[in-house]
N, C-alpha and C positions, 0 to 999 in steps of 0.2 A: 685669884680665880678669874676675875673679870679681865685682867690683863692677858691671861693665857687664852681665853676665848677670843679676845680681840686680835691677838697675834695669829691664831689659826685662821681667822676671817681674812686678815690681810694676806696670808700665804695663799689661800684659795683664790682670792681676787687677782693676785699676781700671776698664778698659773692660768687662770681664765683669760687674762689679758694677753699672756704669751701665746696661748693656743689661738686666740682670736686674730692676733697679728699674723700668725703663720698661715691663715686662710682655711684651716680645717673646720672651724666653727661655721663659716659661711656655707661650706658644702653640707655639713650636717643639718643645719637649719633649713637649707633649701630642700633637702631630701625629706625632712619631716613635714614640711609644709605642702608637699605634693599630694595628690589624691591617692597615691599608691602606697600609703603607709601600711606597713605590715606585709607587703608583697615584695617579691624579688623583682627588681627592675628588668624590663625586657632586654634580651640580648640581641643586638643588631650586628650581624656578621658583616665584615668588609668584603665585598665581592668585586671581582674584576668587572669593568664596564663591558667587556666582551661577553662574558658568561653571565647572563641575567637570570638563569634558572637552571637547576640541576638536570631538568629534562632536555635542555638544549644539547648537552653532550651526547645523550643517548640518541636523540633524533638525528643529529648531524653525523654521528659515527656509524649508525646502523645502515645496512645495505637496503636500498629501496625494495619493497615487497612487490611481487608480481600480482597485479590486480586485473589482468586482461582475461576476464572470464569468457569472452567471446571466442577465444582460440579453440576451446573444446567443441564449439559448434561449427567451426569453419573447416571445410575439407581442404586438404593440402594437395597441390598438384593438379587441380581441376581447372576448368575454364573460368576465366575471370568474369565473363558475362553471366555465368551460372551461379555465382556466389550468393549466399543469402544476404539480405539487406543489412544485417548486423556486422557483416564482414567487410563492408566497403564504405567509403565516404564519397559522396557525389556532390557536385556543385549544381544543385537544382536551381532553376530560374522559373519564375512564375509568369512569364510573358508568353507562354505557349497557348495554343488553342485547345480548349477543353475537348477531350476525347480523341484528339489527333496524336499520332506518334511524334515524339520529340526526342532529340539526342542530347545526352548530358555527359559531361566529363567526370569520370570516377577514378578512384584509386583504391587499391587494397589497403586495409589497415596494417599496422605494424605487426609483424610476425606471421602474416597470412601470405602464402606463396601460391601463385596461380600462373596459368599459361594462356597464350593467345590461341587463336584457331589453328595456327601453324605449329602448335606445341612449343613455342618459344617463351621463356620466362618473361613476364610482363608485370609492370606495376601500375601504370596509368593506361586506361582504356576508355572506350566510348560505349555508353549504354543507351539503348533505345527502348522507350516505354511510353505507354499512353499518358497523356497529360491529364491527370486528375489527382485531387487530394485523397488522402487515405480515407477520410470519412465519406468520400464519394464512390468508394469501391463497391463491387457487387457483394451481396451478403455471403456468398461462398468464399470470398477472399479475406475475410476477417472473422474472428471469434469474439463473442461477447460473454460477459458474466450473466448468469441466470438468476432470477429472483423467484423464490418459493413462498413469498409473502403477499403476492398479488393474486386477485381472483381472475381466473381465465374465463369462467362462465359468467358473463355479465353483458348487459346491453346498455350503452355501447361498450365495446371491448376496452379494457383498461390498459394503460401504458405504464412503463416503469423506466427509470434512468439506468442505463446499462453502460458499463465500461468495456470498450472494445479495443482490440489490437489487431493490426494487420498480420497476416501469416508471414512466416520467415522468408519464403521464396517470392513474396509479392513486393514489388517496388512501387512507391507512390510518393507524392509530394506532401510536405507538412509533417505533423506529428503522427507517429505510428500508433500512439495510444490516444483515443478520443472518446467522447461521450455521445450516446445515441438514445433516442426515445423509441423503445420497442414494445410490441404487444406482449402481454403476459402469455407465456407459452412453456408450460412445464407439466409434468405428469407425476402422480403419486403411485402409479402402478395399477390403477383400476382399469379393467377391460370393459369395453362397451358391450361386447358380445355376452360376457358373463352377467352383466347387469340386466340386459334385455331378457336373457334366458330365465333368470330368477324372477323377473317381473311377470313373465308369462306363466310360469309354473307355480311359483310360491309367492306371488305378489299379494295374495289375499292375507298372508301371514306377515307381510312387511319384510320379507327376506331381501328384496331389492333395496329397500331403504336402509336396512341394517348393513348390507354389503357396502353401500356408498358412504357409510359413516353418519347417516342421518337417523340418530337413535330416537328422537322424539317423534318424527313422522312414522318410523317403524313401529313404535309402540302404539301409536294411534291407529295404524292399519291393523295391528294384531288384535287389539281389543274391540275393534269395530268390524272385524271380519272383512277388511278391505273396503270399509265404507259401503257394506252390503253389495260389494262388487263394482260399484261405480268408481270408487277411488282406484281400484285395481286397473280398470280399463283406461282411466285417464293416465295413470303412471306408465302403462305400456306405451301409450302414444308419446308421452313426454320424453321417456327414455329413448324411444326409437328415433325421434328427431334430434336428440342430443340436448334438449332444453334442461333436463334434470341431470346434473353431473355429480361428481364426488363432493363431499362436504368440505374438503380442504381447498376447493377452488381450482383444482388441477384439471387437466384434460384427460380424456380416455386414451388408452393405448390400443 
């Protein structure tokens, strides 16, 4: 029995040695010693050096999309000198004298067709405009964002940071979108005439303060009968001169 066991042991050792010499055991032991035991090894596909990503084929084979959104705002067949600023490209130079007329060389953007004063098709043309940056334009030549979170009725008047943009038909130097410090100037829909009329007629009951959104002052006037008439007279004067305004800080209309 001992001899039979010894014979089986020799047979197993012989098979192990044969497998080891063939190199299979080296691979198995190397895989078992890796930190990915029990996991399927990651598959690395062999890719061509030219195609590095599957998205490259789509991007290269697809037709380029038209992203010229300015074409819908540019008139076709009009005078080149009357085109909006978004429709032309000008070689602006900053060595001109402020406020003086200066001539700049411009051309229409791709896809924009315009004509000269002689109704001839034209691509390059000369544009004459006053030498000034966009932030130096008159207030009527640009529009700004409005703020409804600042108080208009204050002394001194408060300012807020506004984002402004030059109008489409206005040409100027520099960036067309710029920042400016403007006075708070907005309205919540309260009328000065209505507030004054309520102060004169029903001011003793706090109607003017209620109308302006000042509930605490309105209740104070209501239960004190307008401060025995003194508060009523004072409010008439304050509303008449515009010192007392809407509670939200807006201007009268």
